[in-house]
C-alpha positions as CSV (number, residue, x, y, z in Angstrom):
1,M,13.5,-23.7,31.9
2,A,15.7,-24.9,28.5
3,G,13.8,-27.5,28.5
4,H,10.1,-26.1,28.4
5,S,11.2,-23.4,26.4
6,T,11.8,-25.7,23.4
7,S,9.2,-28.2,24.3
8,Q,7.5,-25.0,23.4
9,R,8.6,-24.5,20.5
10,R,8.8,-27.5,18.7
11,A,4.8,-27.4,19.5
12,V,4.9,-24.5,17.8
13,R,7.0,-25.8,15.1
14,D,5.0,-29.1,14.6
15,L,2.1,-27.5,14.6
16,L,2.8,-24.6,11.4
17,G,4.9,-28.2,10.1
18,Q,1.3,-29.5,9.5
19,R,0.3,-28.1,6.0
20,D,-3.3,-28.0,6.0
21,F,-3.2,-25.6,9.4
22,A,0.0,-23.8,8.1
23,L,-2.1,-22.6,4.8
24,L,-4.5,-21.6,7.3
25,W,-2.6,-19.5,9.2
26,T,-0.1,-17.8,6.7
27,G,-3.5,-16.9,4.4
28,Q,-5.1,-15.5,7.2
29,L,-2.4,-13.5,8.7
30,L,-1.6,-11.8,5.1
31,S,-5.2,-11.0,5.0
32,Q,-5.4,-9.0,8.5
33,V,-2.4,-7.2,7.7
34,G,-4.0,-6.1,4.4
35,D,-7.0,-5.4,6.9
36,Q,-5.2,-3.2,8.9
37,C,-3.7,-1.6,5.3
38,L,-7.2,-0.9,4.3
39,L,-8.2,0.4,8.0
40,I,-5.6,2.8,7.7
41,A,-6.2,3.5,4.5
42,A,-9.4,4.8,5.0
43,I,-8.5,6.7,8.0
44,T,-6.2,8.8,6.2
45,L,-9.3,9.5,3.5
46,L,-11.7,10.4,5.8
47,T,-9.4,12.4,7.3
48,D,-8.3,14.5,4.3
49,I,-11.7,14.9,2.7
50,S,-14.5,15.5,5.9
51,A,-13.9,17.0,9.5
52,S,-16.9,15.5,10.9
53,P,-16.5,13.2,13.9
54,L,-19.3,10.9,12.5
55,A,-17.2,10.5,9.4
56,I,-15.0,8.3,11.7
57,L,-18.8,6.7,13.8
58,I,-20.4,5.7,10.9
59,P,-18.3,3.2,9.5
60,A,-17.9,1.9,13.1
61,I,-21.0,1.3,13.4
62,S,-21.1,-0.1,9.8
63,V,-18.5,-2.9,10.8
64,A,-20.7,-3.4,14.2
65,L,-24.0,-4.2,13.1
66,P,-24.1,-6.4,10.3
67,Q,-22.3,-9.0,12.5
68,V,-24.7,-8.5,15.0
69,L,-28.1,-8.7,12.6
70,F,-26.2,-11.3,10.9
71,G,-23.7,-13.5,12.4
72,M,-25.8,-16.2,13.7
73,L,-27.2,-16.7,9.5
74,G,-23.1,-17.0,8.5
75,G,-23.3,-19.9,11.3
76,V,-26.2,-21.9,9.5
77,V,-24.3,-21.3,6.4
78,A,-21.4,-22.5,7.7
79,D,-22.9,-25.9,9.0
80,R,-25.3,-26.2,6.3
81,W,-23.1,-26.1,2.7
82,N,-19.1,-26.9,2.2
83,R,-16.9,-25.1,4.7
84,K,-14.1,-24.5,1.8
85,G,-16.5,-23.5,-0.3
86,V,-18.1,-20.7,2.0
87,M,-14.7,-19.9,3.0
88,V,-13.1,-18.7,-0.6
89,A,-16.3,-17.3,-2.3
90,S,-16.2,-15.8,1.1
91,D,-12.6,-14.1,0.4
92,M,-12.8,-13.8,-3.4
93,M,-16.1,-11.7,-2.5
94,R,-14.4,-9.3,-0.3
95,A,-11.2,-9.0,-2.9
96,G,-13.8,-7.2,-5.1
97,L,-15.7,-5.1,-2.6
98,V,-12.4,-3.7,-1.0
99,L,-12.3,-2.1,-4.7
100,A,-15.3,0.2,-4.3
101,V,-13.1,2.3,-1.8
102,L,-11.2,3.8,-5.0
103,L,-14.4,5.1,-5.6
104,V,-13.9,7.2,-2.9
105,Q,-13.0,10.8,-3.8
106,V,-14.7,13.8,-2.1
107,T,-17.6,13.8,0.9
108,G,-20.1,13.1,-1.5
109,H,-18.8,9.4,-1.8
110,L,-19.2,8.4,1.4
111,W,-21.7,6.5,1.1
112,I,-20.0,3.5,-1.3
113,L,-17.0,4.0,2.0
114,Y,-19.8,2.8,4.6
115,L,-21.4,0.5,2.3
116,A,-18.3,-1.4,2.1
117,A,-17.5,-1.4,5.5
118,A,-21.0,-3.5,6.5
119,G,-20.6,-5.1,3.2
120,L,-17.2,-6.4,4.8
121,A,-18.3,-6.9,7.8
122,L,-21.5,-9.0,6.3
123,I,-19.3,-11.1,4.5
124,G,-16.9,-11.6,6.9
125,S,-19.8,-13.1,9.3
126,F,-19.8,-15.7,6.7
127,F,-16.4,-16.4,6.9
128,Y,-15.7,-17.0,10.7
129,P,-18.0,-19.1,11.8
130,A,-16.8,-21.1,8.9
131,R,-13.2,-20.9,9.8
132,N,-13.5,-21.2,13.3
133,A,-15.7,-25.2,12.9
134,T,-13.2,-25.8,10.0
135,I,-9.7,-25.7,12.7
136,P,-10.6,-28.5,14.7
137,N,-10.8,-30.8,11.6
138,L,-7.3,-30.0,11.0
139,V,-5.2,-30.5,14.2
140,P,-5.2,-33.4,16.5
141,G,-7.5,-32.8,20.1
142,D,-3.8,-32.5,21.7
143,M,-2.6,-29.2,19.4
144,L,-6.3,-27.7,19.6
145,L,-5.6,-25.1,21.8
146,T,-2.0,-24.2,20.7
147,A,-3.7,-23.6,17.1
148,N,-6.4,-21.5,18.4
149,G,-3.5,-19.0,19.9
150,L,-1.9,-18.9,17.0
151,I,-4.7,-18.2,15.3
152,Q,-5.6,-15.3,17.7
153,G,-1.7,-14.1,17.7
154,S,-2.0,-13.5,14.3
155,Y,-4.2,-10.8,14.4
156,I,-2.7,-8.7,17.3
157,I,0.8,-9.7,14.8
158,A,-1.6,-7.9,12.4
159,L,-2.1,-5.0,14.3
160,I,1.5,-3.9,14.6
161,L,2.7,-5.2,10.8
162,G,-0.6,-3.7,9.0
163,P,0.3,0.3,10.3
164,V,3.4,-0.3,8.9
165,V,2.8,-1.6,5.7
166,A,0.5,1.1,5.2
167,G,2.5,3.7,5.8
168,V,5.5,2.7,3.0
169,A,2.9,1.7,0.2
170,I,1.0,4.9,0.9
171,E,3.8,6.9,1.1
172,L,5.5,5.4,-1.9
173,W,2.2,5.1,-4.6
174,G,-0.8,6.2,-2.2
175,L,-3.6,5.3,-0.9
176,K,-4.8,3.2,-3.4
177,A,-2.0,1.5,-3.3
178,A,-2.7,-0.2,0.8
179,I,-6.6,-0.9,-1.3
180,F,-5.4,-2.5,-3.8
181,F,-2.7,-4.3,-1.5
182,D,-6.0,-5.5,0.8
183,S,-7.5,-6.8,-2.4
184,G,-4.5,-9.2,-3.1
185,T,-4.5,-10.9,0.2
186,F,-8.0,-11.4,-0.1
187,L,-6.9,-13.7,-3.0
188,V,-4.0,-15.2,-1.4
189,S,-6.2,-16.3,1.6
190,A,-8.6,-17.8,-1.0
191,L,-5.8,-19.7,-2.8
192,A,-4.5,-21.0,0.8
193,V,-8.1,-22.2,1.7
194,L,-8.6,-23.7,-1.6
195,L,-5.4,-25.4,-1.0
196,I,-6.2,-27.3,2.5
197,R,-7.5,-30.5,2.3
198,I,-10.5,-30.4,4.9
199,P,-12.0,-34.0,6.2
200,P,-15.5,-34.6,5.9
201,P,-17.9,-33.2,9.0
202,R,-17.0,-36.1,11.8
203,N,-20.3,-36.6,12.9
204,G,-22.6,-36.0,9.9
205,D,-22.9,-35.0,6.3
206,S,-23.7,-31.1,6.6
207,S,-24.1,-31.1,3.2
208,S,-27.1,-33.7,3.3
209,R,-28.8,-30.5,5.2
210,V,-29.3,-28.6,2.4
211,G,-32.3,-30.0,1.7
212,G,-33.3,-30.4,4.9
213,P,-34.9,-27.9,7.3
214,S,-35.4,-24.6,6.6
215,M,-32.3,-22.2,7.5
216,W,-34.6,-20.5,10.3
217,E,-35.2,-23.6,12.3
218,D,-31.2,-24.4,11.5
219,M,-31.3,-21.1,13.6
220,R,-33.2,-22.2,16.4
221,D,-31.7,-25.5,16.7
222,G,-28.3,-23.8,17.0
223,L,-29.9,-21.3,19.6
224,S,-31.6,-24.5,21.2
225,F,-28.3,-26.2,21.2
226,I,-26.8,-23.6,23.0
227,R,-29.3,-22.7,25.5
228,H,-29.3,-25.8,26.8
229,S,-26.2,-26.7,27.5
230,T,-25.0,-25.0,30.5
231,S,-21.0,-24.9,29.6
232,L,-21.7,-23.2,26.7
233,R,-23.5,-21.1,28.0
234,R,-21.4,-20.1,30.2
235,A,-18.2,-19.6,28.2
236,L,-20.2,-16.9,26.0
237,Y,-21.2,-14.8,29.1
238,V,-17.5,-14.8,30.2
239,T,-16.6,-14.3,26.8
240,A,-18.8,-11.4,26.3
241,V,-17.4,-10.0,30.4
242,A,-13.8,-9.7,28.9
243,T,-14.4,-8.6,25.8
244,L,-16.2,-5.2,27.1
245,G,-13.8,-5.4,29.9
246,I,-10.7,-5.7,27.3
247,G,-12.4,-3.6,24.4
248,A,-12.4,-0.1,26.8
249,V,-8.5,0.0,26.4
250,V,-8.3,0.3,22.5
251,L,-10.4,3.0,22.1
252,L,-8.3,5.1,24.7
253,A,-5.6,4.0,24.7
254,I,-4.3,7.5,22.6
255,P,-6.0,9.6,24.5
256,H,-4.8,8.1,27.3
257,L,-1.1,7.9,27.1
258,K,-1.3,11.5,26.0
259,T,-2.5,12.6,28.8
260,Q,-0.6,11.4,31.5
261,L,2.7,11.1,30.0
262,E,2.2,13.1,26.8
263,A,3.2,10.7,24.5
264,G,2.7,10.4,21.2
265,G,2.4,8.5,17.8
266,L,5.3,6.9,18.1
267,E,4.9,6.2,21.8
268,Y,1.6,4.3,20.4
269,G,3.3,2.3,17.8
270,G,6.2,0.9,20.4
271,A,3.6,0.1,22.5
272,M,1.4,-1.5,19.5
273,S,4.4,-4.0,19.2
274,M,5.2,-5.0,22.9
275,L,1.3,-6.1,22.8
276,G,2.4,-8.2,19.4
277,V,5.3,-9.3,21.5
278,G,2.7,-10.9,24.0
279,S,0.4,-11.7,21.8
280,V,3.8,-14.0,20.2
281,L,4.8,-15.5,23.7
282,G,1.4,-16.2,25.0
283,G,1.5,-18.1,21.4
284,L,4.4,-19.7,23.0
285,V,3.6,-20.9,26.3
286,V,0.1,-22.0,25.7
287,T,1.0,-25.4,25.2
288,R,2.6,-25.2,28.6
289,L,0.3,-24.1,30.3
290,S,-2.3,-26.8,28.7
291,R,0.0,-29.3,30.4
292,R,-0.2,-28.2,33.6
293,F,-3.5,-26.4,34.4
294,S,-7.2,-26.9,33.2
295,T,-8.5,-24.6,30.5
296,N,-10.8,-22.5,33.3
297,S,-8.2,-22.1,35.5
298,I,-5.9,-20.6,32.1
299,I,-8.8,-18.5,31.4
300,G,-9.8,-17.3,34.8
301,G,-6.0,-17.0,35.6
302,M,-5.2,-14.7,32.4
303,L,-8.2,-12.4,32.6
304,V,-7.0,-11.9,36.4
305,V,-3.9,-10.8,35.2
306,A,-5.0,-9.1,32.3
307,G,-7.5,-6.7,34.4
308,A,-4.1,-5.9,36.9
309,A,-2.6,-5.1,34.1
310,V,-4.9,-2.5,32.4
311,V,-5.1,-1.1,35.9
312,A,-0.9,-1.2,35.8
313,F,-1.6,0.7,32.6
314,A,-4.3,3.0,34.6
315,Y,-1.6,4.5,36.8
316,A,1.7,3.6,35.1
317,P,4.5,6.3,36.1
318,N,6.3,6.2,33.3
319,Y,6.8,4.7,29.3
320,A,8.6,1.4,30.9
321,V,5.6,0.3,32.7
322,V,3.5,0.9,29.8
323,L,5.2,-1.6,27.8
324,V,5.3,-3.9,30.2
325,S,1.8,-3.6,31.2
326,V,0.8,-4.0,27.1
327,M,3.1,-6.8,26.6
328,I,1.1,-8.4,29.6
329,L,-2.2,-7.7,28.7
330,G,-1.4,-8.9,25.2
331,L,-0.5,-12.7,26.1
332,C,-2.8,-13.0,28.2
333,I,-5.4,-12.2,26.0
334,V,-4.1,-14.3,23.6
335,I,-4.2,-17.4,25.6
336,A,-7.7,-16.6,27.2
337,R,-9.3,-16.1,24.0
338,G,-7.6,-19.0,22.3
339,T,-8.9,-21.4,25.1
340,L,-12.7,-20.0,25.2
341,D,-12.5,-21.1,21.6
342,T,-11.3,-24.3,22.2
343,I,-13.9,-24.8,24.9
344,T,-16.6,-23.6,22.5
345,Q,-15.4,-25.9,19.6
346,A,-15.2,-29.2,21.6
347,L,-18.2,-28.9,23.2
348,A,-20.1,-28.4,19.7
349,P,-20.8,-31.2,17.5
350,D,-19.4,-31.3,14.0
351,E,-22.4,-30.4,12.3
352,I,-23.7,-27.6,14.8
353,R,-20.5,-26.1,14.6
354,G,-20.6,-23.0,12.8
355,R,-23.6,-22.0,14.8
356,V,-21.6,-22.1,17.9
357,Q,-18.7,-20.3,16.8
358,A,-21.0,-18.0,15.0
359,A,-22.5,-17.0,18.7
360,V,-19.4,-16.5,19.4
361,N,-18.4,-14.2,17.2
362,L,-21.8,-12.2,18.0
363,V,-20.6,-12.0,21.3
364,V,-17.4,-10.2,20.8
365,A,-18.7,-8.1,18.0
366,A,-21.3,-6.7,20.3
367,G,-19.3,-6.6,23.2
368,T,-16.4,-5.1,21.7
369,A,-19.2,-2.2,20.0
370,M,-20.7,-2.2,23.9
371,A,-17.1,-1.6,25.0
372,E,-16.5,1.3,22.9
373,G,-19.7,3.3,23.2
374,L,-19.7,3.0,27.2
375,S,-16.2,3.9,27.0
376,A,-16.3,6.6,24.8
377,F,-19.3,7.8,27.1
378,L,-18.1,7.5,30.7
379,G,-14.8,8.4,29.8
380,H,-15.5,12.0,28.9
381,F,-17.9,11.9,32.3
382,L,-15.5,10.2,34.5
383,G,-12.1,10.9,32.9
384,V,-10.2,7.6,30.7
385,Q,-8.2,6.5,33.9
386,T,-11.4,6.0,36.0
387,V,-12.8,3.8,32.9
388,F,-9.5,2.1,33.0
389,V,-9.9,1.3,36.2
390,A,-13.2,0.0,35.7
391,A,-12.4,-2.1,32.3
392,G,-9.2,-4.3,34.4
393,V,-11.9,-4.8,37.5
394,V,-14.5,-6.2,35.6
395,T,-11.8,-8.7,33.0
396,A,-10.7,-9.7,37.0
397,I,-14.3,-9.9,38.0
398,A,-14.5,-12.0,35.3
399,G,-11.4,-14.7,35.5
400,L,-12.7,-15.1,39.2
401,G,-15.8,-15.9,38.0
402,A,-14.4,-18.1,35.4
403,V,-12.6,-20.3,37.3
404,Y,-15.4,-21.4,39.2
405,A,-18.1,-21.0,36.6
406,L,-16.2,-23.5,33.4
407,R,-15.4,-26.1,36.0
408,E,-17.8,-28.4,34.4
409,A,-16.7,-27.1,30.5
410,A,-12.8,-27.7,31.1
411,Q,-13.3,-31.2,32.6
412,A,-15.6,-31.9,29.2
413,T,-13.3,-30.2,27.0
414,T,-10.6,-32.5,28.5
415,A,-12.5,-35.5,27.7
416,A,-13.5,-34.7,23.8
417,L,-10.0,-33.7,22.9
418,T,-9.0,-36.8,24.4
419,Q,-11.2,-38.5,22.6
420,K,-10.2,-36.9,19.2
421,V,-6.5,-38.4,19.9
C-alpha cells in the first residue's frame, strides 16, 4: 500500500513539475478562488439591498442562459483561433467586467449585477473550451487522466478556500476587496496562460480555418462529428445524467442539514471542507485506478458509489456520517468527471476538440440548471430527503449504464492515448 501511495504522489508531483501544466493549473485555481469570493460578495450584496427571492434567482438564470445559448460558439472560436490568445483575452475581459459590480449600490442598480453575471458566463463559454482542448497538448497521454483529475479537483478546492478568503477580505476591508481580488486573479490567470508554451495542433493548423468556412458551418461540422461518433454521444449522455443526479445535492444540502440534524453554517462549512478532502484524494488515486481498470469501469464504479453516498447523506443519523458521505462524493465526482473529460478529449481530433469540449460544457451547464430547478420544485412537494434519494438512484443508474455504454469509448480512448505517448 505504501508503494502505491508513493507512486500516486509521484505521478501528481511529476505532472505539477511540468512547467506549462503547472502554470495552467495554478492560474485556474487562483481564478476559481476569486470566483468564489465574487459569489460570496454578490450574495452578501443582494441580501443587503433586496429582500426578494428573485434577486438571487435572476443571477442564477443570468449565469446559465449564456452558457446554453452560446456554448457551442465558444468551441468554434477555440478551434478557429489561437487558443492561448482566446484564453488570455477572456481572462483580461473578465478582469475588467468584474469591476462593474462595484457600481451596484441600491436595488435600482441590480441590473448591473445581472448583466455582469451574464457577461462573465458568456466570456467563460469561450475560455473553457479553449482550456480543455489545450490540456491534451500539454501533457503526455499517460498523464492526461491525472491532469483532468487535478483540473476538476481545483474547482472543489476553490469552493473551500474561496469563502474563507472572501470572509476575511469582507470582514477586514469590505465587499469591494473581494471584488478587486477576483479581478486580480483573472489577471494572474492571464499572465500564467501567456507564459505557457502551447504546441501547435497535432492534426492540422486551426489558424488556417479563419478564412475558411463560416462559423455556422464550423458549428454544424462539430455537431455532425459528435452525432456520428457513438462513443462521444454516449459519453455526453452519461455526463448529462450524472450532472442531473449530483447537481441536486448542491442546492439542497443546507436546508437538508438544517432539517435533519439541526446543523448550521459551521457544519455546512465542515462538510464543504470534507468535499475538498475527497477531491484531493480523488486526484491522488485516479492514476492508480487508471492502471488497474478501464475508463468505463472507473466512471461506472465512481457514479455508483457516488449515488450510494448521496443516499447515505440523505439518511445520515449523525454529522459524522455526513462528513464521510460528502468526502466520498467529492472523491467520486473528481474521478468520474476527470475520466469523462479524458474520453471526450482523446476521441476528438485536435482541430475539432474545442467544439467537443464546448458540447461537454453545454451539457454540464444545462444539466446543472435543470437539476437545481427540478430539485427546488420537487423538494417543495416531495420533501428534500426524497429528492436526495432520487438523485442518488439516478446517479447510480447512470454508473451502471456507463459500464456497458462506454465500453467501446474506453477501448478507443486507450488506443488514442497509447498512440499519443
